[in-house]
N, C-alpha and C positions, 0 to 999 in steps of 0.2 A: 701287332703283338706288343707294342710299347705300352707303358703306363700313361702316356700322354693322352690328354682328353681336351675337347673343345671347352669343357666346363671350366678349365683353369682360367681361360680368358673371359668367359661369359658369366660364370657364377662360381666364384672361388669357394664360397661357403658351402654350396651344394656338393662341389667336388670333394672338399675336405670331409664332409659328412659321409659321402659314399665311400671314400678311401678308408675312413675310420671303421666302417662296418664290413669291410672286406674280410673274407676268411683268411686265416694265417696258417701257413704250412712251415713247420720247422723240419729241415732235412739235412743230412750229412752226405758228403762225398768221401768215399773210402776205397781202398784197394792197395795194390802193391806199389812199390817205388817206381816212379817214372811212368805210371799209367795215364797221367795227364789230368789229375784231379784239379789242380790249380788252373790249368789252361781251360778246362771245361767251365769253371766258374767265371773266369775272365771272359770267355765267349758268351756265356749267358748274359752277363752284365753289358757287354759291348753290343750284342745284337738286339737286346731289348731296350737299348738306348738309355742305360742307367749309369753311364760313365760321364762325369763332368769334364769339360774341356781342359781344366787344369790337371785333372787326374790323368787324362790321356796324354797330355804334354809331358807329365812327369815320368810315366812309364815308357814313353817313346825315348826320352833321354836316357833312362836307366837301361833300356834294351841295348843301347850301344856298348855299355860296359858289362852288364850282367845278363843280357839276354841269351837265349839258346835257340833262337829261331832265325838266325842270319840277319838279313836286312829288314825283316818284318818286325812289327811290334810284338813283344813277348807278353801276351795277356796274362800269363801266370804271375807276373810281378804285381798284379793288382792285389793278390792275397798273400804272396810270399814277401812279407814286409821286413822280416828280420835280416840283418846284414849277413848272418851265417847262412840263412836260407838262400839268399841270392848268390852267395859265393859257391855253395854246393849244388844249387839247383834242386833243392828238396824242400819239403814242408816239415817243420819241426814242431811248432806249436799249433794249436787249433786257431784258425782264423775265421772270424764270423763276418758275414757280409749280408746286407739287406737289399732287396729290390722288390718291385711290384709290377704287376700287369693289370689289365682291365678286370681280370677275373679274381686275382688272389694276391696276397702279400706273402713274401718269403723271407725266412731267415736261414742262411746257409752256414753250416759249419764245415770248413775244409780241414780234414783230419790227416795226420801224418801217415805215410805208408811204411816207414821203417819199423821193424819189430821192436826196437828199443823204445819207441814212442807209442806202444800199444795202449798204455794207460791214458795218453792224451786222446786217443781215438775213443776209448770207452767214455771219457768225460764228455766229448762232443755228442756221442750217441745217446747219452742218458736223458736228453730232453727232446730228442727227435721223434717224429712220427713216420719218417720215411728215410731210407738209405739208398743212395745212388752208388752202386758198387761198380767201379771201373775195372775193365779187363783189357790189357793190351792185346790186340788181335794177333800180333806176332807170336806172343808167348802163351796165351791161353790162361787157364786157371792156375794161379800160383799159391804158394804157402800163405801169403798175406791175404789173398782172396778168401781162402778158407777161414783164416783167423778172424778177419773182419766180419765175414758173414755169420760166423758163430757168435761173436760178441754182439752184433746187431740183434740176432735172434735171442740171445741170452737176456738182453735188455728189453725184450718184448716188442721190438719194432715189427709191425705187421706188414708193411709195404716195402718191397725191395724192387728197385729198378736196376737191372744188370745192363750197364752201358758198355758195349764192346767197342772200344775206342781205337783210333789209328787205323780205321778201315782203308784210308788212302794209301797206307803202306803195304797192304795186301791186295791192292788193286780192286778194292770194293768187292771181294769175293764172297758170294753167297755160301759157297761150300765151306769156307773157313768160318763164317758166322754160324752156320748150322752145327759144325763140329764143336764149337765152344759152347753153344747152347746145350748140346747133348752132354758135354762134360760137366757143365754146371748143374744140370738137373740131377746128376748122381749125388752131388752134394746137397741139393735142395731137398732130396728125399729124407734127409736127416734133420731138417729144420722144421720149426713150427710155423713159420711165416705163411700166411694164407693167400697173399697177393704178390706174385713174382712176375715181372714183365721184362722183356728183352728188347733192346733197341740198338741197332748198329749206328755208330756215329764217327765223326772226325772232328774233335774239338778244335784242332788247328785250322782246318778248312771251313768249319761251320756246318758240315753235313748232318742233317737230322738233329741239330741242337735246338735252334729256334725255328728254322724253316726246313721244310721237307727237302731231301736230297734228290737231285736229278741223276746222281751217279749210282743210286741203288734203287732202281724201279722195282726190283724183286722184293723189297721190304713191304710186306702187306699183312693185313690182319687175317684171322682165320676165315672170315667171310669174304675175302678177296678185295677188301677196300684198301686204299693206300695206307701204309704204316703211319703211326702217330709219332711226330717228333718229340724229343725229350721234354721240351718246355710245355707242350700241350698235355703230356702225361702228368706233369707236376701240377698243372692248372686244374685238371679234372679228376685226379685221384680222390676217392671218397674217404674222408677221415672223420666225418662227423659221428660215425657209429663206433669209433674206436674207444671213446670214453665210456667208462662204466657208469651208467645212469641208474642201475638197480640197487647197488649196495652203498648206502649212505656212510660217508667217512668225512668227518671234519676234525682234524687235529687242532687242538686249541693252542694258539701261539702266544696269546696275551689276554689277560683279564683286564678289560677296559672299565675303569671306575673313576670317571672324572668328577663325580659329585655323589651326594648321598642318595639321589633319586635314580641313578642309572648304574646298572651292572651288566656288562655285555662280555661275550666271549668271542674274541677275534681270531680269525684264521682263514686259510685258503681252502675252499671245498675241494677235497681230493677225489671224491667219487659220489655218485648219487645226485638226487634232486632234493632240495630242502625248501619247505614252504611253512608259512605261519600256520599254527594250529596242529602241526605234525607232532606226534609223540616221539620222543627221543630218549636215549639212555646214555649216561656218562660212563665211560670206562677208564680205569678199572673198578670204580666204586659200584657200578651197577644201578645207581639211583636214576629214577625216571622223572620226566617232566614234559611240558608242552612248549613248543616254540611260540613266543609272543610276537617278536618282530625280527626282520632281517634288515639291519641298518647298514647303509653305505654312505660315502661322502655325497653321492648324488641323490640321496633319498632312500626311503624304504623300498624293498623289493617284494613282489608277489611270489617269486620263486628264485632260487639260486642254483647255478649249474657248476660242474667241475671247472676249476681254474679261477673262479670268482673269489675275490677277497671280501669277506663280510664280517659283520659283528652280530652275533645272535643274542637276543635277550629271551629269558625263559619266564614262565608263569610262576615257577616255584624257586625258592631259595635253596638250591642244592650246592654241594661243594664241588666246584670244578676248577682245576688249576692248569697252568701251562703243562703241556705234555699229555693231558687227558684227551680222549676221543669222544665226540658226539656221534652216535650211530642210531639207527632205527631201534625203537623200543623192543621189537621182537627179534632183533638180530642175534644170531648165535655165533659168537666169536671166541675162540679159545684164548684163555689167559694162561700164560706160561712164562717161565724164566729160561726155557731152553727151546731152541728151534734149529732146523736145518736151513742152510743158506749156501748159495753160490757166491764165492768171494773172488773179486779181481784184486790181486795184490799190486800196489802201486809204489812200493818203496824198495830201495836197495837192500835194506835190512830185512831178511825174510820174516814171514809170519811164523811165530813160535807158539805151538799149542801149550796152554797152561799159563802163558803170560797175560797179565791184565792190561786191557786197553779201555779207552773211553769209546763208547758207541753213541751215535746220534741217530735215533729212529724217529722219523717225522719231526716233531717238535720236542721230543724228550731226550734228555742226556742222562746216561747212566753208565756204570762200569760193567765190563764183561770180559769173557775170554773164549777162545776157541778150545774146546776140550778134546777134539779129535778131527783129523782130516780123513774123510771117508775115501776120497780119491781125487786125483788131479786129472784134468781133461787135456788130452793131446789134441790141440786144435787142428792139427794137420789131418788126423784120421777120426777125430771125435771119440777115440777110445779112452777108457779110464785106466789110470795107473796108480799104484800106491805111492804115497808121499808122506814124508815126515815133517816137511816144512814147505811153505809156498814162497818161491823166489819172486823177484821183480817180474811183473807181467804175467805171472802164472794165474791160472783159474782153477779153483777146486771146490768140491762140495764139502762143507764143514759143519760141525756141530758147535753151536754157540750157546753159552750159558751166561746169564745176566745176574746181577745182584738183586733184582726185583722182578716180579712177574709183570708182563706187559701184554696188551692185546696182540695177537699174531695174525697177520694177513699174508696170504700168498701174493708174491709180487705180480703175477699175471692177472690177479683179480683187481688189485689196486696198487699201482706202482708208487703212488705218493705215500702210502702207509706201509708198503711191503719192502721198502728199501732202507738202507742205512749206510753210514760211513764209519770207518774205524780210525780212531785218532790215537797217536802215541801219547801216553800220559806225561812223559818227560819233556818232549819237544813241542807238543801241541800240533804236530804235523799230521795231515790226513794221509794215512798209509794204505787204506784199502776201501773198497766199495762192495756192498753186498746186496743180494736179492734174496729175500726170505722165501723158502719153499714150503714151510709148514711147521707146526709145533711138534715137539718130540715128546713121546710118552715118558712119563717120569718127571717132567718139568713141573715145578711147584713153587712154593713160597721162597722168599728171599733167604729164609733161615737155612735152606739146604745148600747155599753157596759155600764153597771152601774158603772160609775167612782166614785160614792160615796163609793161603796164597795171597789173599788181599793184604794181609799185614806185611808180607815180604815186600810187595810192591809199594805199600804205603811207607815203609821204612826208607825206600830209595827216594821217594818224593820228599819226605821230611828232611833227609840228610841234605838234599840239594837246595830246597827253598827255605826250610826252617831249621837251621843247624842246632838251635838251642832247644828244640822240641824233642819229645819222644813219641814214637808211634802209639804207645799206649794212651798218651794224652789225647791224641786225635780219636782213637777208638772210643774213649770215654765220651767225647763230644758226640760221636755218632751213635752212642747207646749200645755199643757192641762189647 
């Protein structure tokens, strides 16, 4: 199960080429405090032989002072690198680790279990394709289990692996495993994830992590075959069909103009497949053209797929700027300055409806505000409650209004163009993350925005950064 190969010694160039072309899976580990997330990652790295000798020596030494496993090496210290994490025996920040096997490459995000670090968990989940949700076999489904499952589902993660850990502490009981599976399925009925697997493990002892456990012969598939260890599940889960290949989305990040003879539009393809000769449309202008070339550092492409960074040249000279989208010529995408969104609030200062913030949607930056909070989600029960503000770590369905109309994509259709971050205009700190759910009726041109509220916010900015200016001077520059 190791990444090691005879090609390393026999043909290093071929090995590197094969390694480069391996599939990549990004996944997170999440769950309640002390469920064993960091230990699980340490076990994965250790048993797949991805720990260097100096790393093993370092954590062996650290285990004597900060370890929680007695005389044994505390594998959790591989990812709990902060001094405060080792002192408390918890994960605070998101820790990223990389490893590979013969089948696939992996990037792991070890996310915190404490409620106060829920925003960190959401950050780690935002780029993941799969979530490993750990449950302590002694305690069953906890509040943070529900919270993290809901956030993973909210962020569109389609693959959940529920790893019921510490089976060694319940004597590898099948009855206990079955009871927790039944308890979690009640929660899963309220989620949208289409692929949920259950596996009993002991991260400390290594049962069913990399190798099949002899202590749980009862763990079998529905057709009676021996159950699949966690690593094999990670190696074989099918993620190639998760990308949206039908709806073309290319947010323009940069207009590449190195000389008079070349004009290209650079960006990362968020969804769909793009080919030379394809008819496209630029939004929000609506002007159409045909793709001439797909330019990359390694040469022109015959086709581009989601996740690839490309520069597109067109057959016609149309006005395309940073923040615009290139989409299929026949695509019908709503243009609006108002939309509904689920927002995860990430700052101690609550979200205030009516306050102006900076929003970054794909590659576009503009001002906007939350006009109303429809409801806040109770992540324990998934029930909806009224809320006047969103406090730290709260999640709510909000109505957002911008100072200009933009193309509006549902997050579940295209996460790359259906997501945004909220930035405080005074401190430039990211205070929230949002997932667009659809345009709102009545949203229209930028002239409908409440410019009185904008001027109030502008006055505060002017007083802080330009004490000799007046807000009216800035408005004149903006043509308002």
